[in-house]
N, C-alpha and C positions, 0 to 999 in steps of 0.2 A: 541750078535746081536739080534735085534728085530725090529718089525715094529710098526708104529703108523699111525693114520689117522686124518685128519682135513679137513677143507674146506676154500675156499677163500670167499671174500665178495659176489661174484656172485654165491655162492653155488657150485662151482666146487670142487669136492672132490679130495684130493691128499693124497699120502702116503709118509711116511718117512721110510728110512731104516737106523737105528742107529747102529753104531759100536763103541764099547769101548774096551779098554785094561783093563782087570780085575786087572792086576798087579799094575798099577799106576793111574787107573781111568781116563786115558786120553781118551777123545772123539776123535777117529781116523777120524770119518767123519759121515755125515748125507747126504744120497742121497734122493732127493725129486723129485717126478714125479706125474703127473696126471695119475692115474690108479686105478683100483679096487685092483689089486695086482701087486707087482713088481716081474716079473717072475725070475726063477732061473738063466737064462742066464744073465739078467741084474745085478742080485746080484753078480754073479761070476765075471763079468766084472768090477764092482765097487770094489770088493775085490782085484782084480788084480791091479787096479789103486792105491788103498791104499798100497798094498805091494811094489809098486815101491819106496815108501818113507819109510815105516815102516818095510818092510820084511814080510814074511809069518809066521803066528803063528804055534806053535806046535799042538795046540788044539783050537777048537772053540766050545763054548757052545751055543746051540740053542734049540728052542722048536721043536715040531713035525709038524710044518706047511708044506704045500706042497712044498714051495720053498726050504726047507731044507731036505726033505725026498725023492725027486726024483733023477733020474739017473744023471741029469745035475750037481747038487750040489755035490752028493756023488762022482761022477767021478772026478770033479774038485778038491775036497779035497784029494782024493787018489793021483792024479797027482802031488800034492804039499806036499805029506807026512803029511797031517794035519789030526789029529784024530778029529772025531766029537763026542762031548759029548751032547747027547740028554737029556733034562730034562724030567721028567715024565709028561705025559699029565695032565693038570689041576694043575700043581705045579709051578707057576711062581716064588715062593720064592727060587727055586733051581737056578734061574738065577737072584739073588737079585741085583747085581751091575747094570745090564742094567735096571731092573725095577725101581730102585732108580733114575738112570739117566733119564729115560723116564718121571718120575714124575716131576723132576726139569725142563726138557725141556718143558713139557706141561705147567707148571706154569709160567715159565719165558719167554717163546717165543710163543707157540701156543695159549695159553689163553690170552696173553697180547696184541697181535697185531691182527688187521684186515687186512689181506693180500689182495691186489688188484689183484695180479697175482703170478705165481710161481717164477718169477725172484725176486720179492720182498721178498718172503718167503725164497728163497735161500740166498739172500744177508744178511738179518737179522740173519738167522741161522749161516752163516759163521762168522759174527761179534761176535755173542754170543759165538760160539765155541772158538774163539781166547781168549776171556775173560775167559771162563770156564777153558781152559787149561793153561793159562799163568798168570792170575791175581787173581784167586780165590783159596784161600787156602782151603784144605779139612782136617777136623779133623782126619779122618782115615789115613791121610798121615803126621801126626805130624804137621799139619797146614802149609804144603807146597802145592804149586800148583802141578798138575800132571807132568808138565814139570820139575819143580825143583826136585821132587822126583825121576823121571826117570834119570835125570842127576846125582844126588847124587848116586844112586844105580849103574849106569854104571861106575862111577869113582871108586867105591869100589872094 
């Protein structure tokens, strides 16, 4: 999980909260909101929403940002028996899958479009996520899409 920032055409800043599954590189979701930061309460509500479909993970890898080190997030993780794997400060390579995903999202969505509003940013992001997860093969997954790889491994 990680955060990114961008702005719309009218210079309104927004943040994205990006969540992927390291196992199959599936992008589980991207939450977008106008805010300087997305507080831990919003983060945990979004993770609960994702868990309704994907289930809760056994472990989450995150940086040491305030959204992930405060009581709200730590207590949420404990209540769902989720281990928190903090990367070392200044070591984004320890969370390489999300950093790679962020670069792809930045190149293919955030840098490619001029958003008029948040609704447009959300719509374009959702369309892109569908393609990313279902139509785009990944070399690291033997040229399968994240969904194909997940389905194959679940059947095994």
